[in-house]
PASEBA-1860 file (N, C-alpha, C; in nm, 3 decimals):
! residues 289
1> MPAINSPY> -0.881/-1.042/-1.048/-0.977/-0.948/-1.104/-0.900/-0.837/-1.176 ~ -0.962/-0.771/-1.276/-0.891/-0.666/-1.348/-0.865/-0.546/-1.260 ~ -0.755/-0.474/-1.291/-0.722/-0.354/-1.214/-0.829/-0.248/-1.234 ~ -0.851/-0.169/-1.130/-0.949/-0.062/-1.137/-0.904/0.043/-1.238 ~ -0.993/0.084/-1.324/-0.961/0.189/-1.420/-0.942/0.322/-1.347 ~ -0.826/0.380/-1.362/-0.794/0.504/-1.292/-0.689/0.579/-1.373 ~ -0.697/0.713/-1.376/-0.593/0.789/-1.445/-0.456/0.773/-1.379 ~ -0.454/0.717/-1.258/-0.328/0.703/-1.184/-0.272/0.561/-1.188
9> LVPFDGSF> -0.340/0.472/-1.260/-0.290/0.336/-1.275/-0.159/0.338/-1.354 ~ -0.055/0.276/-1.299/0.072/0.265/-1.370/0.056/0.157/-1.477 ~ 0.077/0.191/-1.604/0.053/0.093/-1.712/0.143/-0.028/-1.700 ~ 0.100/-0.136/-1.762/0.170/-0.264/-1.752/0.274/-0.283/-1.862 ~ 0.294/-0.183/-1.946/0.382/-0.199/-2.061/0.518/-0.131/-2.046 ~ 0.549/-0.084/-1.923/0.679/-0.022/-1.900/0.693/0.120/-1.949 ~ 0.581/0.187/-1.975/0.587/0.322/-2.032/0.574/0.433/-1.929 ~ 0.567/0.396/-1.801/0.549/0.498/-1.696/0.672/0.587/-1.684
17> RVADAPTT> 0.649/0.719/-1.673/0.757/0.815/-1.655/0.725/0.904/-1.535 ~ 0.815/0.905/-1.440/0.795/0.988/-1.320/0.776/1.133/-1.359 ~ 0.851/1.180/-1.456/0.844/1.321/-1.496/0.705/1.360/-1.545 ~ 0.629/1.262/-1.594/0.495/1.291/-1.645/0.386/1.266/-1.543 ~ 0.420/1.210/-1.429/0.321/1.177/-1.326/0.289/1.301/-1.243 ~ 0.164/1.340/-1.233/0.130/1.461/-1.159/0.146/1.444/-1.008 ~ 0.186/1.551/-0.942/0.191/1.553/-0.796/0.074/1.631/-0.738 ~ 0.001/1.703/-0.822/-0.116/1.779/-0.778/-0.241/1.723/-0.846
25> PPKDAPGK> -0.356/1.734/-0.782/-0.479/1.682/-0.843/-0.522/1.767/-0.961 ~ -0.612/1.716/-1.045/-0.661/1.797/-1.158/-0.736/1.920/-1.110 ~ -0.748/2.017/-1.198/-0.811/2.144/-1.161/-0.956/2.128/-1.119 ~ -1.023/2.026/-1.172/-1.163/2.007/-1.138/-1.182/1.915/-1.017 ~ -1.075/1.885/-0.946/-1.085/1.800/-0.827/-1.167/1.871/-0.719 ~ -1.239/1.797/-0.636/-1.318/1.860/-0.530/-1.228/1.930/-0.428 ~ -1.284/2.029/-0.363/-1.211/2.101/-0.261/-1.201/2.023/-0.131 ~ -1.143/2.087/-0.030/-1.119/2.019/0.097/-1.248/1.969/0.161
33> KESKRRLA> -1.350/2.054/0.165/-1.475/2.018/0.231/-1.541/1.900/0.161 ~ -1.550/1.906/0.027/-1.613/1.799/-0.048/-1.531/1.670/-0.039 ~ -1.398/1.682/-0.040/-1.312/1.564/-0.029/-1.333/1.493/0.104 ~ -1.344/1.571/0.212/-1.365/1.512/0.344/-1.502/1.444/0.352 ~ -1.603/1.505/0.289/-1.736/1.444/0.290/-1.734/1.313/0.212 ~ -1.670/1.316/0.095/-1.662/1.195/0.013/-1.583/1.086/0.085 ~ -1.474/1.124/0.151/-1.394/1.026/0.224/-1.477/0.961/0.334 ~ -1.557/1.040/0.404/-1.640/0.984/0.511/-1.736/0.879/0.456
41> DLVDELRE> -1.795/0.906/0.339/-1.885/0.808/0.278/-1.810/0.681/0.241 ~ -1.689/0.696/0.187/-1.610/0.580/0.147/-1.566/0.498/0.269 ~ -1.532/0.565/0.377/-1.494/0.496/0.500/-1.611/0.411/0.551 ~ -1.731/0.466/0.544/-1.848/0.390/0.586/-1.869/0.268/0.497 ~ -1.852/0.286/0.367/-1.870/0.173/0.275/-1.762/0.067/0.296 ~ -1.638/0.113/0.318/-1.529/0.019/0.338/-1.550/-0.062/0.466 ~ -1.608/0.000/0.567/-1.640/-0.073/0.690/-1.730/-0.192/0.660 ~ -1.834/-0.170/0.581/-1.927/-0.277/0.548/-1.863/-0.381/0.457
49> LQRVLYAD> -1.782/-0.336/0.361/-1.715/-0.431/0.272/-1.618/-0.521/0.347 ~ -1.551/-0.464/0.447/-1.458/-0.546/0.526/-1.533/-0.650/0.607 ~ -1.651/-0.618/0.652/-1.732/-0.717/0.725/-1.766/-0.836/0.636 ~ -1.802/-0.808/0.510/-1.833/-0.917/0.416/-1.706/-0.994/0.382 ~ -1.594/-0.921/0.364/-1.465/-0.986/0.337/-1.432/-1.086/0.446 ~ -1.452/-1.046/0.570/-1.422/-1.131/0.685/-1.514/-1.253/0.690 ~ -1.644/-1.229/0.666/-1.741/-1.338/0.674/-1.723/-1.434/0.557 ~ -1.695/-1.382/0.439/-1.677/-1.464/0.319/-1.553/-1.553/0.331
57> DRHSVLLV> -1.446/-1.498/0.388/-1.326/-1.574/0.425/-1.260/-1.647/0.308 ~ -1.259/-1.584/0.189/-1.192/-1.645/0.075/-1.081/-1.557/0.019 ~ -1.088/-1.429/0.046/-0.988/-1.335/-0.003/-0.919/-1.266/0.115 ~ -0.796/-1.225/0.090/-0.730/-1.128/0.179/-0.695/-1.007/0.092 ~ -0.668/-0.894/0.156/-0.635/-0.771/0.084/-0.503/-0.718/0.139 ~ -0.412/-0.686/0.049/-0.283/-0.629/0.087/-0.269/-0.491/0.022 ~ -0.256/-0.389/0.105/-0.235/-0.252/0.059/-0.089/-0.214/0.087 ~ -0.016/-0.181/-0.018/0.125/-0.145/-0.006/0.140/0.005/-0.030
65> FQAMDAAG> 0.207/0.073/0.063/0.230/0.217/0.050/0.380/0.244/0.046 ~ 0.422/0.311/-0.059/0.560/0.356/-0.072/0.559/0.505/-0.106 ~ 0.659/0.578/-0.058/0.665/0.721/-0.086/0.794/0.778/-0.030 ~ 0.825/0.896/-0.077/0.932/0.973/-0.015/0.883/1.019/0.123 ~ 0.977/1.055/0.210/0.940/1.101/0.344/0.850/1.223/0.335 ~ 0.753/1.231/0.427/0.658/1.342/0.440/0.551/1.342/0.332 ~ 0.540/1.234/0.257/0.436/1.228/0.153/0.298/1.203/0.210 ~ 0.289/1.149/0.331/0.160/1.130/0.394/0.113/0.987/0.405
73> KDGTIRAV> 0.206/0.892/0.412/0.167/0.750/0.422/0.086/0.725/0.549 ~ 0.139/0.766/0.664/0.073/0.738/0.792/-0.068/0.798/0.796 ~ -0.080/0.924/0.755/-0.209/0.990/0.759/-0.310/0.927/0.665 ~ -0.263/0.883/0.550/-0.353/0.820/0.453/-0.403/0.687/0.506 ~ -0.313/0.606/0.558/-0.353/0.477/0.615/-0.454/0.498/0.727 ~ -0.426/0.593/0.815/-0.515/0.620/0.928/-0.652/0.668/0.880 ~ -0.654/0.757/0.780/-0.780/0.815/0.734/-0.865/0.713/0.658 ~ -0.804/0.639/0.569/-0.879/0.547/0.484/-0.935/0.429/0.564
81> LSGVNPAG> -0.859/0.382/0.663/-0.900/0.263/0.738/-0.959/0.295/0.874 ~ -0.996/0.422/0.895/-1.042/0.465/1.027/-1.170/0.394/1.070 ~ -1.251/0.347/0.975/-1.376/0.283/1.012/-1.371/0.132/1.019 ~ -1.258/0.073/0.979/-1.248/-0.072/0.972/-1.228/-0.132/1.111 ~ -1.297/-0.240/1.138/-1.280/-0.311/1.265/-1.132/-0.346/1.285 ~ -1.068/-0.302/1.392/-0.926/-0.333/1.413/-0.894/-0.482/1.409 ~ -0.991/-0.566/1.444/-0.967/-0.711/1.440/-0.953/-0.762/1.298 ~ -0.998/-0.683/1.200/-0.993/-0.727/1.062/-0.887/-0.658/0.980
89> CHVSAFKQ> -0.796/-0.588/1.048/-0.695/-0.510/0.976/-0.566/-0.509/1.056 ~ -0.452/-0.514/0.985/-0.324/-0.508/1.054/-0.226/-0.426/0.971 ~ -0.159/-0.331/1.036/-0.061/-0.245/0.969/0.080/-0.286/1.011 ~ 0.166/-0.307/0.914/0.306/-0.341/0.940/0.394/-0.233/0.880 ~ 0.483/-0.178/0.962/0.578/-0.076/0.914/0.717/-0.139/0.909 ~ 0.785/-0.120/0.798/0.915/-0.182/0.778/1.022/-0.073/0.769 ~ 1.115/-0.081/0.863/1.224/0.015/0.867/1.355/-0.058/0.840 ~ 1.464/-0.014/0.900/1.592/-0.080/0.878/1.583/-0.226/0.921
97> PSNEELDH> 1.626/-0.321/0.836/1.613/-0.463/0.870/1.700/-0.503/0.989 ~ 1.650/-0.595/1.068/1.723/-0.647/1.183/1.825/-0.750/1.137 ~ 1.911/-0.793/1.230/2.009/-0.897/1.197/1.939/-1.027/1.155 ~ 1.830/-1.060/1.225/1.756/-1.180/1.189/1.701/-1.170/1.047 ~ 1.647/-1.054/1.013/1.590/-1.035/0.879/1.699/-1.041/0.772 ~ 1.816/-0.990/0.803/1.926/-0.993/0.708/1.978/-1.135/0.685 ~ 1.948/-1.226/0.777/1.989/-1.366/0.761/1.890/-1.447/0.679 ~ 1.789/-1.380/0.620/1.692/-1.445/0.533/1.691/-1.374/0.398
105> DFLWRTAK> 1.621/-1.434/0.301/1.606/-1.367/0.172/1.525/-1.239/0.191 ~ 1.533/-1.147/0.095/1.478/-1.013/0.116/1.325/-1.009/0.123 ~ 1.259/-1.116/0.082/1.113/-1.119/0.089/1.061/-1.177/0.221 ~ 1.149/-1.232/0.301/1.107/-1.306/0.420/1.035/-1.217/0.521 ~ 1.089/-1.102/0.548/1.033/-1.022/0.657/0.894/-0.968/0.625 ~ 0.864/-0.946/0.496/0.728/-0.905/0.461/0.635/-1.024/0.443 ~ 0.690/-1.135/0.394/0.606/-1.253/0.372/0.542/-1.301/0.502 ~ 0.614/-1.290/0.612/0.558/-1.341/0.738/0.455/-1.245/0.800
113> RLPERGRI> 0.435/-1.130/0.736/0.334/-1.036/0.784/0.215/-1.025/0.689 ~ 0.205/-1.117/0.596/0.094/-1.114/0.500/-0.040/-1.138/0.571 ~ -0.146/-1.075/0.523/-0.277/-1.093/0.587/-0.337/-1.230/0.558 ~ -0.406/-1.284/0.655/-0.479/-1.409/0.634/-0.611/-1.379/0.565 ~ -0.675/-1.481/0.514/-0.803/-1.463/0.445/-0.904/-1.395/0.536 ~ -0.978/-1.303/0.476/-1.080/-1.231/0.552/-1.030/-1.101/0.613 ~ -0.902/-1.071/0.597/-0.845/-0.952/0.662/-0.773/-0.861/0.563 ~ -0.756/-0.738/0.606/-0.682/-0.638/0.528/-0.546/-0.619/0.593
121> GVFNRSHY> -0.440/-0.636/0.516/-0.305/-0.608/0.564/-0.252/-0.484/0.497 ~ -0.179/-0.404/0.571/-0.122/-0.280/0.518/0.028/-0.281/0.541 ~ 0.104/-0.257/0.436/0.249/-0.243/0.448/0.284/-0.096/0.433 ~ 0.333/-0.037/0.541/0.386/0.100/0.539/0.536/0.088/0.510 ~ 0.572/0.105/0.385/0.697/0.059/0.325/0.688/-0.094/0.317 ~ 0.780/-0.155/0.245/0.757/-0.296/0.213/0.882/-0.360/0.157 ~ 0.863/-0.474/0.088/0.973/-0.542/0.019/1.034/-0.454/-0.089 ~ 0.963/-0.349/-0.130/1.017/-0.259/-0.233/1.133/-0.174/-0.183
129> EEVLVVRV> 1.151/-0.167/-0.053/1.270/-0.097/-0.002/1.398/-0.156/-0.060 ~ 1.394/-0.286/-0.093/1.513/-0.355/-0.143/1.550/-0.316/-0.286 ~ 1.458/-0.250/-0.358/1.491/-0.200/-0.491/1.476/-0.048/-0.498 ~ 1.458/0.014/-0.382/1.450/0.159/-0.374/1.566/0.212/-0.290 ~ 1.555/0.200/-0.158/1.662/0.248/-0.070/1.794/0.178/-0.100 ~ 1.789/0.047/-0.117/1.913/-0.028/-0.139/1.973/0.004/-0.276 ~ 1.888/0.036/-0.372/1.939/0.076/-0.503/2.008/0.212/-0.494 ~ 1.950/0.303/-0.417/2.011/0.435/-0.400/2.137/0.425/-0.314
137> HPEYLGGQ> 2.138/0.330/-0.219/2.253/0.310/-0.130/2.302/0.166/-0.143 ~ 2.367/0.131/-0.251/2.410/-0.009/-0.272/2.509/-0.057/-0.168 ~ 2.567/0.035/-0.090/2.657/-0.007/0.017/2.585/-0.092/0.121 ~ 2.452/-0.082/0.127/2.376/-0.164/0.222/2.381/-0.312/0.186 ~ 2.413/-0.342/0.061/2.421/-0.481/0.020/2.528/-0.559/0.096 ~ 2.631/-0.488/0.145/2.737/-0.555/0.220/2.685/-0.628/0.340 ~ 2.585/-0.573/0.407/2.528/-0.636/0.526/2.441/-0.755/0.494 ~ 2.406/-0.775/0.366/2.319/-0.886/0.328/2.396/-1.014/0.294
145> RLPGSPDN> 2.527/-1.001/0.277/2.614/-1.117/0.257/2.558/-1.212/0.150 ~ 2.529/-1.157/0.033/2.468/-1.235/-0.075/2.573/-1.323/-0.141 ~ 2.541/-1.450/-0.161/2.634/-1.538/-0.234/2.621/-1.514/-0.385 ~ 2.733/-1.505/-0.451/2.731/-1.492/-0.596/2.663/-1.368/-0.646 ~ 2.675/-1.258/-0.573/2.613/-1.133/-0.616/2.677/-1.085/-0.746 ~ 2.597/-1.048/-0.847/2.655/-1.008/-0.975/2.735/-0.879/-0.964 ~ 2.840/-0.870/-1.046/2.919/-0.748/-1.049/2.838/-0.631/-1.102 ~ 2.750/-0.658/-1.196/2.664/-0.556/-1.254/2.536/-0.546/-1.170
153> LDELWEQR> 2.523/-0.437/-1.096/2.409/-0.425/-1.005/2.276/-0.417/-1.079 ~ 2.278/-0.370/-1.203/2.154/-0.368/-1.279/2.096/-0.509/-1.291 ~ 2.183/-0.607/-1.300/2.138/-0.746/-1.307/2.073/-0.788/-1.176 ~ 2.127/-0.741/-1.064/2.069/-0.774/-0.933/1.929/-0.715/-0.920 ~ 1.913/-0.589/-0.962/1.779/-0.527/-0.951/1.680/-0.602/-1.038 ~ 1.722/-0.643/-1.158/1.633/-0.719/-1.245/1.593/-0.851/-1.180 ~ 1.688/-0.916/-1.112/1.657/-1.040/-1.041/1.551/-1.014/-0.934 ~ 1.567/-0.905/-0.862/1.473/-0.875/-0.754/1.336/-0.835/-0.808
161> YRSIADHE> 1.333/-0.763/-0.919/1.203/-0.732/-0.979/1.130/-0.860/-1.016 ~ 1.202/-0.956/-1.074/1.139/-1.082/-1.112/1.090/-1.157/-0.988 ~ 1.171/-1.158/-0.883/1.130/-1.226/-0.760/1.004/-1.163/-0.702 ~ 0.999/-1.030/-0.703/0.882/-0.960/-0.649/0.758/-0.990/-0.733 ~ 0.772/-0.979/-0.864/0.657/-1.002/-0.952/0.606/-1.146/-0.939 ~ 0.698/-1.243/-0.934/0.657/-1.383/-0.918/0.588/-1.405/-0.784 ~ 0.642/-1.345/-0.679/0.586/-1.357/-0.545/0.445/-1.300/-0.541 ~ 0.427/-1.182/-0.596/0.296/-1.117/-0.594/0.195/-1.193/-0.681
169> HHLAENGT> 0.241/-1.248/-0.793/0.151/-1.326/-0.879/0.104/-1.452/-0.804 ~ 0.195/-1.514/-0.733/0.159/-1.633/-0.653/0.054/-1.596/-0.548 ~ 0.074/-1.485/-0.479/-0.023/-1.443/-0.378/-0.159/-1.416/-0.440 ~ -0.160/-1.348/-0.554/-0.286/-1.315/-0.620/-0.360/-1.442/-0.662 ~ -0.286/-1.539/-0.713/-0.351/-1.664/-0.755/-0.409/-1.741/-0.638 ~ -0.364/-1.709/-0.518/-0.413/-1.779/-0.399/-0.504/-1.692/-0.313 ~ -0.562/-1.588/-0.375/-0.669/-1.514/-0.309/-0.633/-1.382/-0.247 ~ -0.508/-1.338/-0.258/-0.471/-1.208/-0.202/-0.488/-1.099/-0.307
177> VILKFWLN> -0.570/-1.001/-0.276/-0.590/-0.886/-0.365/-0.486/-0.782/-0.328 ~ -0.399/-0.748/-0.423/-0.287/-0.658/-0.395/-0.308/-0.525/-0.464 ~ -0.301/-0.417/-0.387/-0.307/-0.281/-0.439/-0.185/-0.205/-0.386 ~ -0.111/-0.142/-0.478/0.013/-0.076/-0.438/0.002/0.073/-0.473 ~ 0.033/0.157/-0.376/0.018/0.301/-0.392/0.152/0.371/-0.374 ~ 0.194/0.442/-0.477/0.308/0.534/-0.465/0.250/0.673/-0.446 ~ 0.270/0.731/-0.328/0.221/0.866/-0.299/0.325/0.963/-0.353 ~ 0.291/1.027/-0.463/0.386/1.105/-0.542/0.385/1.252/-0.499
185> VSRDEQRQ> 0.470/1.283/-0.404/0.481/1.420/-0.354/0.591/1.493/-0.430 ~ 0.572/1.623/-0.450/0.674/1.702/-0.520/0.787/1.738/-0.423 ~ 0.899/1.771/-0.479/1.016/1.805/-0.397/0.989/1.932/-0.316 ~ 0.920/2.028/-0.378/0.892/2.153/-0.307/0.793/2.132/-0.194 ~ 0.691/2.050/-0.218/0.594/2.022/-0.112/0.660/1.947/0.003 ~ 0.749/1.855/-0.028/0.821/1.785/0.078/0.900/1.885/0.163 ~ 0.966/1.979/0.097/1.044/2.080/0.169/0.954/2.160/0.263 ~ 0.837/2.200/0.214/0.744/2.277/0.297/0.699/2.195/0.418
193> RFLARLDE> 0.678/2.067/0.400/0.634/1.984/0.513/0.747/1.961/0.613 ~ 0.870/1.952/0.564/0.983/1.944/0.656/0.994/2.072/0.739 ~ 0.975/2.187/0.673/0.982/2.315/0.746/0.871/2.324/0.850 ~ 0.754/2.273/0.816/0.643/2.275/0.913/0.676/2.191/1.036 ~ 0.749/2.082/1.015/0.789/1.999/1.129/0.888/2.072/1.219 ~ 0.962/2.166/1.164/1.055/2.247/1.244/0.984/2.363/1.311 ~ 0.886/2.421/1.242/0.824/2.545/1.289/0.706/2.524/1.381 ~ 0.638/2.409/1.371/0.518/2.385/1.452/0.552/2.288/1.565
201> PEKNWKFS> 0.545/2.333/1.690/0.589/2.249/1.804/0.525/2.111/1.808 ~ 0.396/2.102/1.770/0.329/1.973/1.777/0.376/1.876/1.669 ~ 0.457/1.928/1.575/0.511/1.842/1.470/0.662/1.818/1.485 ~ 0.723/1.880/1.589/0.868/1.866/1.606/0.911/1.720/1.616 ~ 0.829/1.638/1.679/0.867/1.498/1.701/0.879/1.421/1.571 ~ 0.814/1.471/1.465/0.821/1.403/1.336/0.950/1.431/1.261 ~ 1.021/1.536/1.302/1.136/1.579/1.223/1.253/1.482/1.242 ~ 1.320/1.453/1.129/1.437/1.366/1.131/1.542/1.423/1.037
209> EGDVREAE> 1.663/1.443/1.090/1.771/1.491/1.005/1.798/1.392/0.892 ~ 1.780/1.264/0.921/1.803/1.162/0.819/1.710/1.179/0.700 ~ 1.584/1.219/0.726/1.490/1.239/0.616/1.538/1.350/0.524 ~ 1.589/1.457/0.584/1.638/1.569/0.503/1.758/1.527/0.420 ~ 1.845/1.449/0.478/1.964/1.405/0.404/1.926/1.308/0.292 ~ 1.826/1.226/0.315/1.780/1.137/0.209/1.722/1.215/0.091 ~ 1.662/1.330/0.122/1.605/1.412/0.015/1.711/1.464/-0.081 ~ 1.836/1.467/-0.036/1.945/1.509/-0.125/1.965/1.410/-0.239
217> HWDAYMDA> 1.912/1.289/-0.224/1.923/1.186/-0.328/1.795/1.178/-0.412 ~ 1.724/1.288/-0.420/1.593/1.289/-0.484/1.595/1.227/-0.624 ~ 1.685/1.273/-0.708/1.687/1.224/-0.847/1.713/1.074/-0.854 ~ 1.801/1.025/-0.768/1.830/0.881/-0.766/1.706/0.803/-0.722 ~ 1.631/0.858/-0.626/1.509/0.790/-0.583/1.404/0.790/-0.694 ~ 1.393/0.900/-0.766/1.295/0.904/-0.875/1.330/0.801/-0.982 ~ 1.458/0.786/-1.012/1.499/0.683/-1.108/1.463/0.544/-1.056 ~ 1.484/0.522/-0.926/1.456/0.391/-0.866/1.306/0.362/-0.867
225> YEAALNAT> 1.224/0.463/-0.836/1.080/0.444/-0.839/1.033/0.414/-0.981 ~ 1.082/0.489/-1.077/1.038/0.467/-1.215/1.070/0.325/-1.260 ~ 1.190/0.279/-1.231/1.230/0.144/-1.271/1.145/0.038/-1.200 ~ 1.125/0.054/-1.069/1.051/-0.045/-0.992/0.905/-0.052/-1.033 ~ 0.841/0.063/-1.051/0.700/0.064/-1.088/0.680/0.005/-1.228 ~ 0.769/0.038/-1.321/0.758/-0.019/-1.455/0.775/-0.170/-1.454 ~ 0.865/-0.219/-1.371/0.896/-0.362/-1.370/0.792/-0.445/-1.296 ~ 0.715/-0.383/-1.206/0.630/-0.463/-1.117/0.483/-0.421/-1.113
233> STPSAPWY> 0.441/-0.329/-1.200/0.298/-0.300/-1.210/0.237/-0.401/-1.305 ~ 0.157/-0.489/-1.252/0.100/-0.600/-1.329/-0.049/-0.611/-1.300 ~ -0.124/-0.682/-1.385/-0.266/-0.703/-1.354/-0.288/-0.772/-1.219 ~ -0.192/-0.855/-1.177/-0.203/-0.924/-1.048/-0.178/-0.832/-0.930 ~ -0.097/-0.729/-0.951/-0.056/-0.640/-0.842/-0.026/-0.502/-0.898 ~ -0.131/-0.426/-0.931/-0.110/-0.296/-0.996/-0.056/-0.190/-0.902 ~ 0.021/-0.100/-0.960/0.066/0.021/-0.891/-0.026/0.136/-0.932 ~ -0.050/0.227/-0.835/-0.120/0.352/-0.862/-0.030/0.465/-0.813
241> AIPADDKH> 0.003/0.559/-0.904/0.086/0.675/-0.869/-0.007/0.789/-0.833 ~ -0.028/0.810/-0.704/-0.129/0.904/-0.655/-0.068/1.041/-0.628 ~ -0.120/1.148/-0.688/-0.071/1.283/-0.655/-0.086/1.309/-0.506 ~ 0.024/1.354/-0.441/0.025/1.361/-0.295/0.042/1.502/-0.240 ~ 0.045/1.603/-0.325/0.063/1.739/-0.273/-0.061/1.789/-0.200 ~ -0.179/1.740/-0.237/-0.304/1.773/-0.168/-0.346/1.648/-0.090 ~ -0.329/1.652/0.042/-0.355/1.534/0.123/-0.500/1.490/0.120 ~ -0.593/1.585/0.116/-0.734/1.548/0.122/-0.777/1.474/-0.005
249> VMRTTVAE> -0.739/1.527/-0.120/-0.772/1.459/-0.245/-0.700/1.325/-0.254 ~ -0.574/1.321/-0.208/-0.497/1.197/-0.211/-0.567/1.088/-0.131 ~ -0.610/1.118/-0.012/-0.674/1.017/0.073/-0.804/0.968/0.011 ~ -0.881/1.060/-0.044/-1.006/1.020/-0.108/-0.981/0.933/-0.230 ~ -0.878/0.966/-0.307/-0.844/0.887/-0.427/-0.805/0.745/-0.389 ~ -0.723/0.730/-0.286/-0.684/0.597/-0.240/-0.807/0.521/-0.191 ~ -0.891/0.586/-0.113/-1.011/0.520/-0.060/-1.104/0.475/-0.172 ~ -1.115/0.554/-0.277/-1.201/0.518/-0.390/-1.149/0.392/-0.459
257> IVTKTLRG> -1.018/0.383/-0.478/-0.960/0.266/-0.546/-0.978/0.141/-0.460 ~ -0.953/0.154/-0.331/-0.967/0.038/-0.242/-1.112/-0.008/-0.237 ~ -1.202/0.086/-0.219/-1.344/0.053/-0.206/-1.398/-0.008/-0.336 ~ -1.363/0.053/-0.449/-1.412/0.001/-0.577/-1.358/-0.139/-0.603 ~ -1.234/-0.165/-0.562/-1.176/-0.297/-0.581/-1.251/-0.401/-0.498 ~ -1.274/-0.372/-0.371/-1.347/-0.468/-0.286/-1.490/-0.486/-0.334 ~ -1.550/-0.379/-0.384/-1.687/-0.387/-0.435/-1.696/-0.485/-0.552 ~ -1.586/-0.497/-0.627/-1.586/-0.584/-0.743/-1.557/-0.730/-0.714
265> LDMNYPEV> -1.524/-0.762/-0.589/-1.499/-0.902/-0.554/-1.630/-0.980/-0.541 ~ -1.622/-1.107/-0.568/-1.738/-1.195/-0.552/-1.745/-1.238/-0.405 ~ -1.805/-1.152/-0.322/-1.812/-1.179/-0.178/-1.957/-1.180/-0.132 ~ -1.985/-1.271/-0.041/-2.120/-1.281/0.015/-2.111/-1.330/0.159 ~ -2.212/-1.294/0.238/-2.223/-1.355/0.370/-2.257/-1.503/0.352 ~ -2.199/-1.591/0.431/-2.229/-1.735/0.417/-2.377/-1.762/0.442 ~ -2.432/-1.854/0.364/-2.571/-1.893/0.382/-2.580/-2.006/0.485 ~ -2.680/-1.998/0.569/-2.702/-2.102/0.669/-2.769/-2.220/0.600
273> DAASRARF> -2.721/-2.340/0.626/-2.778/-2.457/0.560/-2.918/-2.486/0.615 ~ -2.991/-2.563/0.538/-3.132/-2.589/0.571/-3.149/-2.655/0.708 ~ -3.058/-2.746/0.741/-3.069/-2.816/0.869/-3.054/-2.719/0.986 ~ -2.960/-2.628/0.975/-2.940/-2.530/1.083/-3.057/-2.434/1.089 ~ -3.105/-2.391/0.973/-3.217/-2.298/0.971/-3.343/-2.360/1.032 ~ -3.357/-2.491/1.012/-3.474/-2.559/1.066/-3.477/-2.557/1.219 ~ -3.362/-2.537/1.280/-3.353/-2.535/1.426/-3.369/-2.396/1.484 ~ -3.386/-2.294/1.398/-3.397/-2.157/1.447/-3.516/-2.140/1.543
281> DEMRRLLG> -3.632/-2.201/1.507/-3.749/-2.185/1.593/-3.722/-2.242/1.732 ~ -3.651/-2.355/1.736/-3.619/-2.415/1.866/-3.525/-2.323/1.945 ~ -3.429/-2.263/1.875/-3.336/-2.173/1.942/-3.408/-2.049/1.996 ~ -3.504/-1.999/1.915/-3.581/-1.883/1.962/-3.658/-1.918/2.088 ~ -3.714/-2.042/2.091/-3.788/-2.085/2.209/-3.697/-2.091/2.333 ~ -3.578/-2.149/2.314/-3.484/-2.161/2.425/-3.438/-2.023/2.474 ~ -3.432/-1.927/2.380/-3.390/-1.792/2.416/-3.505/-1.707/2.468 ~ -3.624/-1.765/2.464/-3.739/-1.691/2.514/-3.790/-1.588/2.417
289> G> -3.758/-1.606/2.291/-3.798/-1.508/2.190/-3.932/-1.541/2.126
END
């Protein structure tokens, strides 16, 4: 199906520039109260759409979230999917790869967590770590023991972009609806959220020295995101660069894209065949109805 029309859709022609992507919502965006009300309505609608998705059993949905630390991935996933039946949704978080995962190709660990038909799968980080974190820290490639790795790393990233795009196109052709969200937080807002994790006792557990040190590579990460989004935003698997400095507007924006996408699918509750329907009166009698 065609990508949802949105000002945050990453174009398919390679023209996306991180420097031009907003981190704050437009001036006419709804305030906190209105955003929360709108989100509640969307959560209710998504609950019903997921029920039809499950009953129809022809499509699966994959939501991919990538972002710098403290951008709000966890909170967005929790807020947008808060009304969905847990049996119809599964969240997978991908951190440092295990030894077993390193003994497979880089798509293996995410491929085995793909959602089955009728369900929504969520990747909190994903296969894109291999062209983001690993691009910023190419020393990690040593642990992957790649045969015939090119001397020019730009060639390796291009190979991985092609592998990702081909993989996602294959999934889309076989019924998986893929939506990818880059939560675009500003460097200053990230700093403020890190400080809040230090200053507010209930947030201390979220603080990680490693996150702060990774922020020192900000410019390298922005280059990596720009390259990855340009190479892999396609009609089969579009990227959306969502302003993330305002969490309430961000969550509502993500929910709107997800809901509108599912609304556009050709989904219906299965119809009962005539033979089964003819037995309904007998079943009602047996049930005492």
